[in-house]
C-alpha positions as a printed NumPy array, in Angstrom:
array([[ -94.368,  -28.446,  -23.534],
       [ -94.173,  -25.272,  -25.275],
       [ -91.278,  -25.032,  -28.041],
       [ -88.971,  -22.198,  -28.037],
       [ -89.616,  -19.883,  -31.29 ],
       [ -86.469,  -18.733,  -33.343],
       [ -87.558,  -15.759,  -35.481],
       [ -85.122,  -14.569,  -38.52 ],
       [ -85.469,  -11.207,  -39.509],
       [ -83.717,   -8.981,  -41.895],
       [ -84.026,   -6.85 ,  -44.898],
       [ -85.321,   -8.384,  -48.183],
       [ -82.89 ,  -10.567,  -50.08 ],
       [ -80.284,  -11.001,  -47.254],
       [ -80.958,  -14.881,  -47.204],
       [ -83.533,  -15.319,  -44.561],
       [ -85.139,  -18.071,  -46.502],
       [ -81.926,  -19.91 ,  -47.366],
       [ -80.938,  -19.869,  -43.751],
       [ -84.394,  -21.097,  -42.763],
       [ -84.238,  -24.074,  -45.242],
       [ -80.857,  -25.139,  -43.959],
       [ -82.077,  -24.979,  -40.154],
       [ -85.189,  -26.889,  -40.919],
       [ -83.525,  -29.415,  -43.529],
       [ -86.283,  -28.463,  -45.82 ],
       [ -87.059,  -26.606,  -49.157],
       [ -90.348,  -25.281,  -47.466],
       [ -89.361,  -21.441,  -48.112],
       [ -89.088,  -20.47 ,  -52.003],
       [ -85.919,  -18.843,  -52.425],
       [ -85.142,  -16.414,  -55.195],
       [ -82.691,  -13.531,  -55.784],
       [ -85.606,  -11.131,  -55.588],
       [ -86.459,   -8.925,  -52.663],
       [ -89.764,   -9.609,  -50.983],
       [ -90.214,  -13.144,  -52.644],
       [ -91.157,  -14.674,  -49.263],
       [ -94.914,  -13.97 ,  -49.367],
       [ -96.464,  -16.966,  -47.396],
       [ -96.053,  -17.684,  -43.711],
       [ -93.331,  -20.273,  -43.063],
       [ -92.867,  -21.952,  -39.669],
       [ -91.39 ,  -25.543,  -38.888],
       [ -89.823,  -27.452,  -36.34 ],
       [ -86.216,  -28.22 ,  -36.266],
       [ -83.796,  -29.847,  -33.925],
       [ -80.149,  -29.076,  -33.074],
       [ -78.206,  -31.345,  -30.522],
       [ -81.096,  -32.717,  -28.819],
       [ -83.259,  -29.488,  -28.596],
       [ -86.457,  -28.99 ,  -30.34 ],
       [ -87.506,  -25.6  ,  -31.442],
       [ -89.932,  -23.768,  -33.928],
       [ -88.174,  -21.46 ,  -36.584],
       [ -89.938,  -18.723,  -38.226],
       [ -89.091,  -17.154,  -41.627],
       [ -90.307,  -13.389,  -42.081],
       [ -90.619,  -12.024,  -45.517],
       [ -91.433,   -8.363,  -44.947],
       [ -93.254,   -8.457,  -48.351],
       [ -96.467,   -6.284,  -48.976],
       [ -98.775,   -6.119,  -51.654],
       [ -98.404,   -2.21 ,  -51.37 ],
       [ -94.887,   -1.535,  -50.056],
       [ -94.664,    1.344,  -47.689],
       [ -92.733,    4.45 ,  -49.017],
       [ -90.718,    4.483,  -45.695],
       [ -88.398,    1.396,  -45.282],
       [ -88.425,    2.126,  -41.488],
       [ -92.204,    1.312,  -41.238],
       [ -91.638,   -1.929,  -42.952],
       [ -88.492,   -2.721,  -40.658],
       [ -90.559,   -1.552,  -37.362],
       [ -93.52 ,   -3.897,  -38.164],
       [ -91.083,   -7.007,  -38.604],
       [ -89.208,   -6.24 ,  -35.645],
       [ -92.466,   -5.794,  -33.42 ],
       [ -93.828,   -9.086,  -34.165],
       [ -90.606,  -10.83 ,  -33.793],
       [ -89.992,   -9.255,  -30.509],
       [ -93.427,  -10.103,  -29.641],
       [ -93.325,  -13.685,  -30.526],
       [ -89.659,  -14.804,  -30.592],
       [ -87.619,  -16.344,  -27.796],
       [ -84.553,  -15.81 ,  -29.959],
       [ -84.367,  -13.304,  -32.858],
       [ -81.751,  -13.833,  -35.621],
       [ -80.798,  -10.381,  -37.257],
       [ -79.592,  -11.45 ,  -40.501],
       [ -77.286,   -9.059,  -42.409],
       [ -76.049,   -9.022,  -45.853],
       [ -72.125,   -9.196,  -46.313],
       [ -72.419,   -8.333,  -49.96 ],
       [ -74.534,   -5.277,  -49.706],
       [ -73.058,   -3.985,  -46.396],
       [ -74.804,   -1.952,  -43.562],
       [ -77.712,    0.009,  -44.337],
       [ -79.839,    2.643,  -42.378],
       [ -82.771,   -0.157,  -42.357],
       [ -80.286,   -2.336,  -40.771],
       [ -79.348,    0.187,  -38.094],
       [ -82.952,    0.966,  -37.168],
       [ -83.812,   -2.74 ,  -36.641],
       [ -81.029,   -3.457,  -34.691],
       [ -81.788,   -0.831,  -32.388],
       [ -85.505,   -2.036,  -31.994],
       [ -84.224,   -5.305,  -31.347],
       [ -81.544,   -4.268,  -28.909],
       [ -84.205,   -2.369,  -26.895],
       [ -86.354,   -5.534,  -26.87 ],
       [ -84.436,   -7.274,  -24.23 ],
       [ -84.663,  -10.544,  -26.021],
       [ -81.824,  -12.678,  -26.766],
       [ -80.621,  -11.626,  -30.305],
       [ -78.121,  -13.121,  -32.434],
       [ -76.242,  -10.941,  -35.135],
       [ -75.226,  -13.027,  -38.242],
       [ -73.698,  -11.708,  -41.183],
       [ -74.671,  -13.84 ,  -44.144],
       [ -73.015,  -14.547,  -47.638],
       [ -69.365,  -14.842,  -45.953],
       [ -68.103,  -17.868,  -47.852],
       [ -64.41 ,  -18.071,  -47.073],
       [ -61.939,  -17.002,  -44.496],
       [ -60.596,  -14.462,  -46.935],
       [ -64.065,  -12.569,  -47.029],
       [ -64.093,  -11.909,  -43.408],
       [ -63.077,   -8.443,  -43.864],
       [ -66.511,   -7.856,  -44.946],
       [ -68.007,   -8.118,  -41.533],
       [ -66.081,   -5.16 ,  -39.736],
       [ -68.429,   -2.47 ,  -40.842],
       [ -71.284,   -4.384,  -39.19 ],
       [ -69.79 ,   -3.711,  -35.623],
       [ -71.261,   -0.072,  -36.179],
       [ -74.673,   -1.626,  -34.961],
       [ -73.602,   -1.755,  -31.376],
       [ -72.977,   -5.596,  -30.964],
       [ -69.844,   -7.17 ,  -29.352],
       [ -70.31 ,  -10.478,  -31.21 ],
       [ -71.081,  -10.974,  -34.792],
       [ -71.182,  -14.548,  -36.615],
       [ -70.366,  -15.11 ,  -39.926],
       [ -72.045,  -17.781,  -41.986],
       [ -73.126,  -18.704,  -45.44 ],
       [ -76.583,  -19.992,  -45.468],
       [ -76.139,  -21.032,  -49.098],
       [ -72.824,  -23.229,  -48.704],
       [ -72.813,  -23.714,  -44.959],
       [ -69.654,  -22.017,  -44.117],
       [ -69.604,  -21.236,  -40.226],
       [ -73.134,  -22.802,  -39.97 ],
       [ -72.248,  -25.247,  -37.084],
       [ -70.49 ,  -22.278,  -34.969],
       [ -73.464,  -20.231,  -35.615],
       [ -76.124,  -23.108,  -34.381],
       [ -74.213,  -24.132,  -31.548],
       [ -74.482,  -20.269,  -30.434],
       [ -77.993,  -20.63 ,  -31.061],
       [ -78.021,  -23.954,  -29.038],
       [ -76.513,  -22.095,  -26.053],
       [ -79.284,  -19.553,  -25.858],
       [ -82.149,  -21.915,  -26.191],
       [ -84.036,  -22.623,  -23.13 ],
       [ -85.036,  -25.754,  -21.929],
       [ -88.679,  -26.552,  -22.252],
       [ -90.674,  -26.015,  -18.897],
       [ -92.611,  -28.865,  -17.638],
       [ -96.16 ,  -27.842,  -17.063],
       [ -97.222,  -29.02 ,  -13.633],
       [-100.883,  -28.235,  -13.621],
       [-102.917,  -30.893,  -14.916],
       [-105.804,  -28.839,  -15.675],
       [-107.437,  -29.256,  -19.521],
       [-105.978,  -26.84 ,  -21.699],
       [-108.504,  -25.584,  -24.012],
       [-107.391,  -23.536,  -27.355],
       [-109.854,  -20.996,  -28.623],
       [-109.107,  -20.588,  -32.423],
       [-110.846,  -19.091,  -35.234],
       [-110.61 ,  -16.768,  -38.005],
       [-111.061,  -12.811,  -37.246],
       [-114.091,  -11.255,  -35.876],
       [-115.931,  -14.597,  -34.981],
       [-116.219,  -13.669,  -31.321],
       [-113.538,  -15.49 ,  -29.878],
       [-112.607,  -13.138,  -27.004],
       [-116.028,  -12.369,  -26.266],
       [-116.654,  -16.044,  -25.523],
       [-113.956,  -16.705,  -23.399],
       [-114.747,  -13.677,  -21.321],
       [-118.354,  -15.014,  -21.168],
       [-116.997,  -18.681,  -20.146],
       [-114.537,  -17.16 ,  -17.671],
       [-116.2  ,  -14.381,  -16.127],
       [-113.537,  -12.439,  -16.901],
       [-112.903,   -9.05 ,  -18.979],
       [-109.113,   -9.711,  -19.238],
       [-108.932,   -9.752,  -23.137],
       [-109.493,   -6.585,  -24.99 ],
       [-112.719,   -6.968,  -27.248],
       [-113.704,   -4.97 ,  -30.305],
       [-115.563,   -5.293,  -33.311],
       [-112.582,   -4.554,  -35.434],
       [-110.934,   -7.924,  -36.855],
       [-107.431,   -8.346,  -35.635],
       [-108.025,   -6.49 ,  -32.188],
       [-106.609,   -9.208,  -30.319],
       [-102.786,   -8.883,  -30.234],
       [-101.658,  -11.417,  -27.466],
       [-102.373,  -15.001,  -26.598],
       [-103.675,  -14.829,  -22.887],
       [-104.262,  -17.633,  -20.682],
       [-107.399,  -17.452,  -18.401],
       [-107.716,  -20.079,  -15.624],
       [-111.419,  -20.495,  -14.553],
       [-113.481,  -22.936,  -12.24 ],
       [-116.639,  -24.467,  -13.217],
       [-118.453,  -26.638,  -10.771],
       [-115.054,  -27.263,   -8.944],
       [-113.226,  -28.227,  -11.99 ],
       [-110.272,  -25.81 ,  -13.058],
       [-109.916,  -25.018,  -17.083],
       [-107.205,  -23.142,  -18.711],
       [-108.347,  -21.123,  -21.672],
       [-105.95 ,  -20.11 ,  -24.251],
       [-107.237,  -17.195,  -26.355],
       [-105.332,  -16.287,  -29.659],
       [-105.448,  -13.599,  -32.146],
       [-106.882,  -15.805,  -34.902],
       [-105.907,  -16.064,  -38.752],
       [-106.029,  -12.956,  -40.976],
       [-107.266,  -13.096,  -44.711],
       [-104.286,  -11.995,  -46.913],
       [-104.515,   -8.731,  -48.262],
       [-106.341,   -7.404,  -45.344],
       [-103.279,   -6.389,  -43.276],
       [ -99.484,   -6.976,  -43.371],
       [ -97.946,  -10.216,  -43.992],
       [ -95.921,   -9.954,  -40.654],
       [ -99.097,   -9.645,  -38.69 ],
       [-100.519,  -12.921,  -40.762],
       [ -97.378,  -14.689,  -40.142],
       [ -97.362,  -14.42 ,  -36.48 ],
       [-101.   ,  -14.64 ,  -35.99 ],
       [-100.467,  -18.218,  -37.333],
       [ -97.678,  -18.91 ,  -35.195],
       [ -99.673,  -18.067,  -32.214],
       [-102.46 ,  -20.243,  -33.465],
       [-100.254,  -23.186,  -33.897],
       [ -98.474,  -22.739,  -30.273],
       [-101.815,  -22.632,  -28.727],
       [-103.089,  -25.643,  -30.634],
       [ -99.932,  -27.443,  -29.916],
       [-100.424,  -26.816,  -26.076],
       [-103.904,  -27.602,  -25.948],
       [-105.993,  -30.86 ,  -24.987],
       [-109.182,  -29.647,  -26.748],
       [-109.566,  -26.936,  -29.232],
       [-112.843,  -24.924,  -29.517],
       [-113.222,  -23.766,  -33.266],
       [-115.397,  -20.792,  -33.375],
       [-117.433,  -20.405,  -36.369],
       [-119.586,  -17.377,  -37.41 ],
       [-123.513,  -18.716,  -37.713],
       [-124.162,  -16.047,  -39.969],
       [-121.611,  -16.969,  -42.431],
       [-121.375,  -20.573,  -42.36 ],
       [-118.106,  -22.586,  -43.017],
       [-115.426,  -20.802,  -45.301],
       [-112.005,  -22.083,  -46.277],
       [-110.113,  -20.687,  -43.334],
       [-112.402,  -22.396,  -41.093],
       [-111.629,  -25.804,  -42.779],
       [-107.781,  -24.716,  -42.829],
       [-107.914,  -24.445,  -38.784],
       [-109.975,  -27.622,  -38.381],
       [-107.416,  -29.514,  -40.575],
       [-104.522,  -28.106,  -38.136],
       [-106.454,  -29.286,  -35.094],
       [-106.97 ,  -32.658,  -36.222],
       [-103.08 ,  -33.128,  -37.554],
       [-101.94 ,  -32.164,  -34.223],
       [-104.064,  -34.937,  -32.694],
       [-106.324,  -32.512,  -30.464],
       [-109.968,  -32.864,  -29.366],
       [-112.468,  -30.647,  -31.266],
       [-115.665,  -28.799,  -30.699],
       [-117.309,  -26.886,  -33.375],
       [-119.145,  -23.504,  -31.575],
       [-121.542,  -21.896,  -33.954],
       [-121.423,  -18.462,  -32.338],
       [-123.482,  -15.355,  -32.593],
       [-126.658,  -17.672,  -32.537],
       [-128.629,  -14.458,  -31.153],
       [-128.456,  -12.855,  -34.406],
       [-129.864,  -15.66 ,  -36.576],
       [-133.613,  -14.617,  -37.742],
       [-134.705,  -18.495,  -38.365],
       [-132.753,  -20.689,  -35.731],
       [-134.815,  -23.949,  -36.882],
       [-133.972,  -23.697,  -40.358],
       [-130.471,  -22.133,  -39.971],
       [-129.6  ,  -25.203,  -37.718],
       [-130.639,  -27.509,  -40.378],
       [-128.578,  -25.673,  -43.016],
       [-125.639,  -25.491,  -40.785],
       [-125.577,  -29.079,  -39.785],
       [-125.337,  -29.945,  -43.355],
       [-122.596,  -27.464,  -44.043],
       [-120.537,  -28.735,  -40.997],
       [-121.23 ,  -32.453,  -42.053],
       [-120.151,  -31.52 ,  -45.783],
       [-117.106,  -29.279,  -45.285],
       [-115.899,  -30.621,  -41.96 ],
       [-116.167,  -34.681,  -43.192],
       [-112.649,  -35.227,  -41.909],
       [-113.509,  -34.342,  -38.418],
       [-117.061,  -35.718,  -38.348],
       [-116.468,  -36.971,  -34.723],
       [-116.479,  -33.48 ,  -33.216],
       [-119.623,  -32.365,  -31.757],
       [-121.055,  -28.766,  -32.603],
       [-123.105,  -26.519,  -30.491],
       [-124.924,  -23.23 ,  -31.101],
       [-124.05 ,  -20.433,  -28.862],
       [-123.867,  -16.671,  -28.224],
       [-120.953,  -15.177,  -26.29 ],
       [-122.451,  -11.993,  -26.277],
       [-125.546,  -12.84 ,  -24.525],
       [-124.227,  -15.953,  -22.947],
       [-126.508,  -18.234,  -24.433],
       [-126.069,  -22.11 ,  -24.113],
       [-122.188,  -21.3  ,  -23.272],
       [-122.228,  -23.363,  -20.146],
       [-123.012,  -26.491,  -22.165],
       [-119.394,  -26.365,  -23.371],
       [-117.914,  -27.708,  -20.072],
       [-119.797,  -30.902,  -20.161],
       [-118.822,  -31.668,  -23.818],
       [-115.004,  -30.649,  -22.884],
       [-115.154,  -33.136,  -19.839],
       [-116.434,  -35.929,  -22.119],
       [-113.743,  -35.178,  -25.031],
       [-111.096,  -35.27 ,  -22.141],
       [-112.384,  -38.798,  -20.858],
       [-112.591,  -40.326,  -24.385],
       [-109.067,  -39.05 ,  -25.222],
       [-107.696,  -40.983,  -22.38 ],
       [-109.831,  -43.808,  -22.934],
       [-107.816,  -47.178,  -23.258],
       [-109.278,  -50.346,  -24.613],
       [-108.014,  -53.844,  -23.163],
       [-106.157,  -55.816,  -25.932],
       [-108.456,  -58.698,  -25.171],
       [-111.62 ,  -56.62 ,  -25.778],
       [-110.014,  -55.001,  -28.707],
       [-109.038,  -58.21 ,  -30.596],
       [-112.932,  -59.647,  -29.935],
       [-113.885,  -56.523,  -31.838],
       [-111.509,  -56.836,  -34.389],
       [-112.165,  -60.445,  -35.26 ],
       [-115.88 ,  -59.598,  -35.324],
       [-115.327,  -57.004,  -38.12 ],
       [-112.966,  -58.818,  -40.323],
       [-115.668,  -60.524,  -42.251],
       [-116.655,  -56.948,  -43.387],
       [-113.199,  -56.28 ,  -44.789],
       [-112.157,  -57.494,  -48.108],
       [-108.477,  -57.479,  -49.226],
       [-107.132,  -58.284,  -52.507],
       [-104.272,  -60.409,  -52.85 ],
       [-100.632,  -59.018,  -52.431],
       [ -98.434,  -60.06 ,  -55.282],
       [-100.545,  -63.314,  -55.565],
       [-100.402,  -63.835,  -51.85 ],
       [-102.928,  -64.092,  -49.248],
       [-103.021,  -61.104,  -46.912],
       [-103.545,  -62.197,  -43.519],
       [-104.651,  -60.022,  -40.493],
       [-103.193,  -60.786,  -37.039],
       [-104.267,  -58.651,  -34.232],
       [-104.789,  -55.267,  -32.953],
       [-103.836,  -53.256,  -30.157],
       [-103.788,  -49.707,  -28.726],
       [-100.279,  -48.212,  -28.06 ],
       [-101.08 ,  -44.743,  -26.548],
       [-103.925,  -42.233,  -25.663],
       [-104.447,  -38.647,  -26.032],
       [-104.988,  -39.059,  -28.751],
       [-105.93 ,  -42.986,  -28.785],
       [-103.615,  -44.634,  -31.186],
       [-103.935,  -48.16 ,  -32.508],
       [-101.776,  -50.453,  -34.332],
       [-102.962,  -53.38 ,  -36.904],
       [-100.414,  -56.156,  -37.325],
       [-100.809,  -57.95 ,  -40.914],
       [ -98.245,  -59.844,  -43.116],
       [ -98.28 ,  -57.25 ,  -45.929],
       [ -99.013,  -53.764,  -44.805],
       [ -98.637,  -52.363,  -48.268],
       [-101.978,  -54.146,  -49.119],
       [-104.177,  -52.228,  -46.61 ],
       [-105.501,  -48.69 ,  -47.942],
       [-106.854,  -45.815,  -46.424],
       [-110.454,  -46.956,  -47.204],
       [-109.692,  -50.052,  -45.091],
       [-108.437,  -47.943,  -42.019],
       [-111.278,  -45.496,  -42.422],
       [-113.877,  -48.303,  -42.031],
       [-111.945,  -49.662,  -39.043],
       [-112.096,  -46.158,  -37.437],
       [-115.779,  -46.045,  -37.81 ],
       [-116.519,  -49.379,  -36.367],
       [-114.149,  -48.46 ,  -33.221],
       [-116.35 ,  -45.243,  -32.823],
       [-119.52 ,  -47.187,  -33.085],
       [-118.157,  -49.677,  -30.414],
       [-116.252,  -47.64 ,  -28.102],
       [-117.431,  -44.121,  -28.83 ],
       [-114.166,  -41.854,  -28.913],
       [-116.556,  -38.567,  -29.234],
       [-114.604,  -35.401,  -30.186],
       [-110.941,  -36.895,  -30.661],
       [-109.17 ,  -38.038,  -33.814],
       [-107.73 ,  -41.699,  -33.657],
       [-104.602,  -42.896,  -35.264],
       [-104.402,  -46.207,  -36.745],
       [-101.084,  -47.398,  -38.079],
       [-100.42 ,  -50.714,  -39.876],
       [ -97.257,  -52.665,  -39.164],
       [ -95.756,  -56.122,  -40.183],
       [ -95.787,  -58.747,  -37.664],
       [ -92.135,  -59.759,  -36.731],
       [ -91.37 ,  -63.083,  -38.243],
       [ -89.65 ,  -65.792,  -36.273],
       [ -86.206,  -66.261,  -37.326],
       [ -85.598,  -69.493,  -39.464],
       [ -83.619,  -72.035,  -37.645]])
């Protein structure tokens, strides 16, 4: 299910980050009384009255601020309109209405999206009169709120709750494939080659793909849904608003998918952005395939393969279970080998090991695991069971879970893979205490 997205927009220093922190119950956004302090992307899940949604805090900060404030307002509004299901236009009750507020409100009204206009920094009933001038933006409903103190917050969130859609259930059980990667690695070209369509605009300019478009294709009688994303921009290259919403698109695509194809540039090797995306895929528990694209441009394929194999192994060590293929979307080189790999990973993600078989395996490897005493008491392993699939998840029951370290669970994961496979998918291993019998 795809969570609805709530985007907070407004001028710098109107309290967007403070409201973001209150909604998400976090301190994820840096809050300072300096316009434009929100420089990094901020997006986080939140829940209100049983509905879960993603909240995005927009900053509108630029390394080289445009001279015209309306340019900044329009760019913020453009990406908010494009990605948000609900837009919060936050206004400043202390500073009053400004021309930038009016222009942003006009753009949001024209979008057809659900917009909530909230006047921030209203701390008490005695200050309600501050709100009246904001009706000039053309709305019939203004909600007074103080993100800092919580005044009016419950009323504000109940209004948001009324507008939130219920998540739609995805009926089709086709494998969903997210195509992710940094700009200009050939994501759209590869999707076009795999699906046989020219549905997605392709250009040699980084950042051309603006929308996340789904393409359904059939290969040997099986249907697949490919989700193409705009990728991640590097800071300093484009505006922060575009970078922020590119990340949101990538997160939403990974969240929806079963398997993520991480596209890498064979000519450049693994860079930090590649590692960051790979870590995100693992954190969401999705299957992973590394595709070394633009292989047609490699001069010495044999030497390059050896070097890139070591690069993947060294820098993507946390996803060592993920297979990697050398491909070229442009000349369609080895691209159709991707489908059998996807099928294999889908089967591995849905694999379930019977408890009896799992415990025979567990007993066999116990002699290789050494645990120190915990508070002068012997640590005992009891049994192991699989609790879910997609991704496969296991629980180890011991008398003192605190004694089990990450090195122990990594060893058990390694042995699980040696015995049962699980190619291309992360594994979750949890350690729990066994419930003790009540004393008579």
